[in-house]
C-alpha positions as semicolon CSV with decimal commas, in nm:
position;residue;x (nm);y (nm);z (nm)
1;X;2,428;-1,092;-1,413
2;X;2,361;-1,442;-1,286
3;X;2,327;-1,505;-0,916
4;X;2,392;-1,821;-0,714
5;X;2,069;-1,722;-0,536
6;X;1,818;-1,669;-0,818
7;X;1,527;-1,669;-0,572
8;X;1,615;-1,418;-0,298
9;X;1,355;-1,578;-0,069
10;X;1,566;-1,894;-0,050
11;X;1,806;-1,918;0,247
12;X;2,180;-1,897;0,187
13;X;2,411;-2,146;0,353
14;X;2,514;-1,958;0,667
15;X;2,813;-2,186;0,723
16;X;3,066;-2,252;0,449
17;X;3,395;-2,290;0,637
18;X;3,561;-2,236;0,973
19;X;3,779;-1,928;1,012
20;X;3,879;-1,974;1,379
21;X;3,777;-2,144;1,699
22;X;3,771;-2,485;1,859
23;X;3,623;-2,771;1,660
24;X;3,511;-3,112;1,776
25;X;3,382;-3,431;1,616
26;X;3,005;-3,424;1,634
27;X;2,741;-3,627;1,452
28;X;2,531;-3,425;1,211
29;X;2,218;-3,488;1,005
30;X;2,413;-3,344;0,710
31;X;2,616;-3,625;0,550
32;X;2,920;-3,408;0,465
33;X;2,942;-3,250;0,810
34;X;3,080;-3,443;1,105
35;X;3,237;-3,165;1,312
36;X;3,115;-2,862;1,501
37;X;3,252;-2,529;1,619
38;X;3,246;-2,501;1,998
39;X;3,204;-2,177;2,192
40;X;3,180;-2,216;2,569
41;X;2,991;-1,992;2,812
42;X;3,284;-1,962;3,049
43;X;3,501;-1,654;3,101
44;X;3,371;-1,455;2,802
45;X;3,685;-1,517;2,595
46;X;3,565;-1,817;2,395
47;X;3,488;-1,722;2,034
48;X;3,422;-1,889;1,701
49;X;3,431;-1,741;1,353
50;X;3,303;-1,881;1,025
51;X;3,230;-1,774;0,669
52;X;2,897;-1,814;0,493
53;X;2,842;-1,898;0,131
54;X;2,877;-1,587;-0,088
55;X;2,597;-1,336;-0,035
56;X;2,492;-1,138;-0,341
57;X;2,233;-0,868;-0,289
58;X;2,027;-0,787;-0,595
59;X;1,909;-0,429;-0,662
60;X;1,592;-0,365;-0,466
61;X;1,638;-0,672;-0,247
62;X;1,531;-0,585;0,107
63;X;1,638;-0,893;0,299
64;X;1,847;-1,208;0,293
65;X;1,822;-1,521;0,504
66;X;2,116;-1,731;0,616
67;X;2,060;-2,076;0,763
68;X;2,289;-2,307;0,958
69;X;2,272;-2,585;1,216
70;X;2,328;-2,477;1,575
71;X;2,280;-2,615;1,921
72;X;2,278;-2,448;2,260
73;X;2,355;-2,614;2,591
74;X;2,165;-2,453;2,875
75;X;2,270;-2,660;3,175
76;X;2,449;-2,352;3,318
77;X;2,142;-2,129;3,295
78;X;2,107;-1,835;3,060
79;X;2,445;-1,720;2,927
80;X;2,505;-1,426;2,692
81;X;2,651;-1,456;2,340
82;X;2,710;-1,192;2,073
83;X;2,661;-1,254;1,701
84;X;2,871;-1,023;1,484
85;X;2,879;-0,996;1,105
86;X;3,198;-0,876;0,940
87;X;3,325;-0,758;1,279
88;X;3,011;-0,554;1,359
89;X;2,791;-0,657;1,652
90;X;2,451;-0,749;1,514
91;X;2,265;-0,899;1,809
92;X;2,298;-1,049;2,155
93;X;2,125;-1,372;2,251
94;X;2,123;-1,599;2,552
95;X;2,107;-1,972;2,593
96;X;1,753;-2,075;2,663
97;X;1,564;-2,395;2,732
98;X;1,265;-2,267;2,528
99;X;1,168;-2,485;2,231
100;X;1,147;-2,176;2,005
101;X;1,261;-1,817;2,037
102;X;1,339;-1,511;1,826
103;X;1,595;-1,241;1,905
104;X;1,574;-0,900;1,736
105;X;1,895;-0,718;1,649
106;X;2,028;-0,415;1,466
107;X;1,908;-0,321;1,117
108;X;1,594;-0,539;1,143
109;X;1,803;-0,853;1,187
110;X;1,654;-1,157;1,360
111;X;1,792;-1,482;1,497
112;X;1,519;-1,747;1,489
């Protein structure tokens, strides 16, 4: 069986298309991308949803990596967001002014 990800150590495009949420025009370093999904830290009801490129897990494969562009505004202090995959809460992260951070989640997941 051929895989679109022959080297499982290579990241998979974590964003393929928008499923729901507010979008806005936003300059991007990626030439084919000039819009962004927008989720505000307001009343807790703002949400965005997107699909990744197809993820094929090979027998014996222990991990996958998805990669996408993201930005966090932290002018309101630390605000809580939840990242879910296929409707299942995976991890909770907050906005942060730190240059780098890692958040651990369920099933050995990490947001870096």
